[in-house]
VOGU-3710 file (C-alpha; in Angstrom, 3 decimals, decimal comma):
1> mqtvvgirfk> 0,000/0,000/0,000  1,084/3,548/-0,683  -0,210/6,894/0,580  -1,275/9,437/-2,061  -2,955/12,837/-2,042  -5,064/14,262/-4,898  -4,201/17,749/-6,159  -5,846/19,880/-8,842  -4,058/22,755/-10,586  -6,989/24,341/-12,402
11> kagkiyyfdp> -10,652/24,808/-11,644  -12,476/21,670/-12,856  -9,103/20,329/-13,991  -7,824/16,780/-13,845  -6,800/15,441/-10,430  -3,184/14,312/-10,109  -1,817/12,189/-7,294  1,354/12,813/-5,306  3,229/11,437/-2,333  2,152/13,640/0,636
21> ngidlrpgcf> 5,674/13,239/2,027  4,408/13,139/5,606  2,849/16,624/5,354  -0,554/17,177/6,978  -2,842/18,097/4,067  -6,609/18,566/4,001  -9,066/19,309/1,160  -9,188/23,045/0,496  -5,542/23,562/1,437  -2,879/24,500/-1,115
31> aivetsrgle> 0,475/22,853/-1,686  3,655/23,187/-3,712  4,442/20,013/-5,634  7,084/18,778/-8,016  5,844/18,148/-11,576  7,376/17,549/-14,986  7,071/21,305/-15,570  8,856/22,168/-12,334  7,321/23,408/-9,096  3,565/24,005/-9,269
41> fgevvvmpke> 0,897/25,433/-6,952  -2,212/23,289/-6,539  -5,284/22,747/-4,378  -5,732/19,598/-2,320  -9,033/17,991/-3,346  -8,509/14,403/-2,153  -7,086/13,956/1,333  -4,224/11,472/1,853  -5,375/7,871/1,488  -3,923/4,387/1,130
51> vpdeevvqpl> -4,061/2,740/-2,305  -2,609/-0,554/-3,616  0,862/-0,278/-5,142  -0,382/-1,522/-8,534  -2,786/1,442/-8,808  -0,004/4,013/-8,423  1,474/5,468/-11,608  5,227/5,602/-11,138  7,248/7,622/-10,569  5,114/9,212/-7,854
61> kkviraancd> 6,390/12,736/-7,263  6,346/14,304/-3,815  4,631/17,273/-2,244  7,358/19,807/-1,438  5,500/21,788/1,209  2,168/23,257/2,200  1,692/26,626/0,502  2,422/29,704/2,605  1,477/33,381/2,290  4,433/34,123/0,006
71> dcqqilenrr> 3,366/31,339/-2,360  -0,177/32,690/-2,509  1,161/36,167/-3,191  3,283/34,827/-6,036  0,237/33,164/-7,593  -1,633/36,480/-7,496  1,353/38,179/-9,130  1,441/35,457/-11,784  -2,238/36,097/-12,569  -1,499/39,795/-13,071
81> keeeafdicl> 1,428/38,968/-15,348  -0,745/36,557/-17,341  -3,173/39,380/-18,158  -0,302/41,534/-19,382  1,156/38,664/-21,417  -2,256/38,042/-23,013  -2,467/41,611/-24,329  1,118/41,557/-25,595  0,596/38,243/-27,382  -2,541/39,564/-29,090
91> ekieahglem> -0,511/42,457/-30,482  2,220/40,108/-31,700  -0,283/37,768/-33,364  -1,810/40,697/-35,245  1,634/41,998/-36,209  2,604/38,607/-37,657  -0,770/38,246/-39,407  -1,435/34,772/-38,013  -4,842/33,092/-38,327  -5,170/31,996/-34,697
101> klvdveytfd> -7,335/32,858/-31,698  -5,590/33,328/-28,360  -7,620/31,668/-25,586  -5,562/31,776/-22,406  -2,103/32,393/-20,954  -0,525/30,498/-18,081  2,655/31,148/-16,124  4,226/28,184/-14,353  4,530/28,781/-10,605  8,266/29,505/-10,746
111> rskiifyfta> 7,812/31,618/-13,924  10,253/29,439/-15,827  7,788/29,061/-18,702  4,783/30,834/-20,217  2,180/28,743/-22,029  -0,089/30,389/-24,608  -3,229/28,408/-25,515  -4,853/29,077/-28,882  -7,306/27,678/-31,399  -6,963/27,649/-35,174
121> dgrvdfrelv> -8,678/25,997/-38,130  -5,461/24,326/-39,253  -1,758/24,215/-38,573  -0,076/27,539/-37,825  3,590/28,359/-38,360  4,245/30,315/-35,177  8,030/29,958/-35,040  8,658/33,666/-35,566  5,988/34,510/-33,003  7,724/32,316/-30,406
131> kdlasvfrtr> 11,038/34,086/-31,052  9,337/37,460/-30,733  7,651/36,527/-27,449  10,862/35,032/-26,046  12,681/38,292/-26,718  9,992/40,183/-24,782  9,562/37,896/-21,759  13,083/36,458/-21,545  11,854/33,001/-20,580  10,762/29,746/-22,208
141> ielrqigvrd> 7,690/30,083/-24,427  5,241/27,348/-25,378  2,337/27,762/-27,798  -0,237/24,999/-27,436  -3,096/24,500/-29,889  -6,306/23,261/-28,244  -9,725/22,110/-29,446  -13,082/23,836/-29,148  -14,130/21,765/-26,124  -10,982/22,793/-24,246
151> eakmiggigp> -11,647/26,393/-25,243  -15,148/26,265/-23,736  -13,731/24,669/-20,591  -11,218/27,496/-20,151  -13,486/30,428/-21,026  -16,756/29,175/-19,553  -20,242/30,383/-20,424  -23,926/29,612/-19,947  -25,444/26,441/-21,351  -28,970/26,027/-22,796
161> cgrvlcchtf> -30,079/24,874/-19,328  -29,272/28,325/-17,941  -26,388/27,090/-15,779  -22,632/27,651/-16,080  -21,037/25,090/-18,407  -20,373/21,730/-16,719  -16,886/21,502/-18,228  -16,009/24,834/-16,640  -17,366/24,016/-13,190  -16,797/20,365/-12,312
171> lgefepisir> -15,961/18,043/-15,235  -12,341/17,023/-14,750  -12,050/15,138/-18,033  -14,063/14,872/-21,245  -15,760/11,531/-21,871  -16,689/10,157/-25,311  -20,137/11,264/-26,500  -21,979/9,852/-29,527  -25,124/10,654/-31,478  -26,468/7,259/-30,367
181> makdqnlsln> -26,860/8,639/-26,836  -29,273/11,265/-28,164  -31,182/8,587/-30,119  -31,468/6,322/-27,074  -32,952/9,220/-25,079  -35,481/10,012/-27,850  -34,092/13,521/-28,243  -34,361/15,678/-31,317  -31,407/15,107/-33,614  -31,417/18,757/-34,621
191> pskisgacgr> -27,766/19,862/-34,135  -28,868/23,146/-32,573  -30,802/21,231/-29,902  -28,122/18,762/-28,845  -24,954/20,830/-29,306  -23,265/22,777/-26,532  -21,602/26,184/-26,549  -18,508/24,597/-28,103  -20,507/23,344/-31,083  -19,971/19,680/-30,175
201> lmcclryesd> -22,476/17,230/-28,688  -23,471/18,310/-25,165  -21,588/16,604/-22,341  -24,862/16,122/-20,429  -25,968/13,522/-23,005  -23,576/11,247/-21,159  -25,183/11,719/-17,751  -28,286/9,558/-18,351  -26,773/7,253/-20,955  -25,965/4,491/-18,458
211> ayelarseae> -29,498/4,664/-17,006  -31,005/4,247/-20,475  -28,661/1,333/-21,214  -29,694/-0,368/-17,960  -33,400/0,231/-18,569  -33,159/-1,173/-22,090  -31,276/-4,299/-20,966  -33,845/-4,920/-18,188  -36,682/-4,485/-20,669  -35,041/-6,972/-23,046
221> eemeiiteed> -34,693/-9,497/-20,219  -38,376/-9,089/-19,342  -39,317/-9,575/-22,988  -37,289/-12,787/-23,084  -39,073/-14,069/-19,972  -42,489/-13,202/-21,386  -41,635/-14,843/-24,685  -40,630/-18,095/-22,978  -43,846/-18,143/-20,919  -45,917/-17,473/-23,996
231> ledledledl> -44,256/-20,381/-25,795  -45,019/-22,719/-22,895  -48,672/-21,619/-22,919  -48,878/-22,295/-26,643  -47,437/-25,779/-26,183  -49,996/-26,523/-23,457  -52,819/-25,413/-25,762  -51,528/-27,657/-28,523  -51,440/-30,640/-26,152  -55,059/-29,998/-25,100
241> s> -56,188/-29,771/-28,678
//
């Protein structure tokens, strides 16, 4: 058995597991952890628990420390810098005449890298843009192209139900969604009725899919039972005749 703690780095983001390293951590607290990108600031969402060794993805990195006031202050400063970097990148994109839409900017906790998220219809040659941004910020630059579902998750919005988008509030990961789910639920197949703000099939089609699958399988079992009983009744009638 091994002790792990679940930490999330973004709102409604994926939960990653780390070795708590003997540190007392509770949900709602913040911690500094070691990741492949360097030191990162995250929120504890799953308190330390014991799990079998075979369920742990190795290597399991450790929690460095519980976050302190200085760490929180640095995160706030990073958020301010991200807003500035967003505006500068928009200017550079326009200057280079690139067909891309800037979605979000993220500083790593230690400011060793800036990640610019964007969407585009096709591939974009942004090599000159990266050089330009590196000369401005004097740090490592990464441009990452994302899909429309990831864009909706980052930006947020209001769904047709009148609530904030599920992907922006609590969905940690996207699950596969098919048009068959809409058919099974007897919903209109009009794209405007079953598509979300991102233009793809609504994530909520997945919520009741398992219930419909279970109901259909139970109904099929009942039909099989009824069919067998009916056959027995028919045989009895034939014997009497």
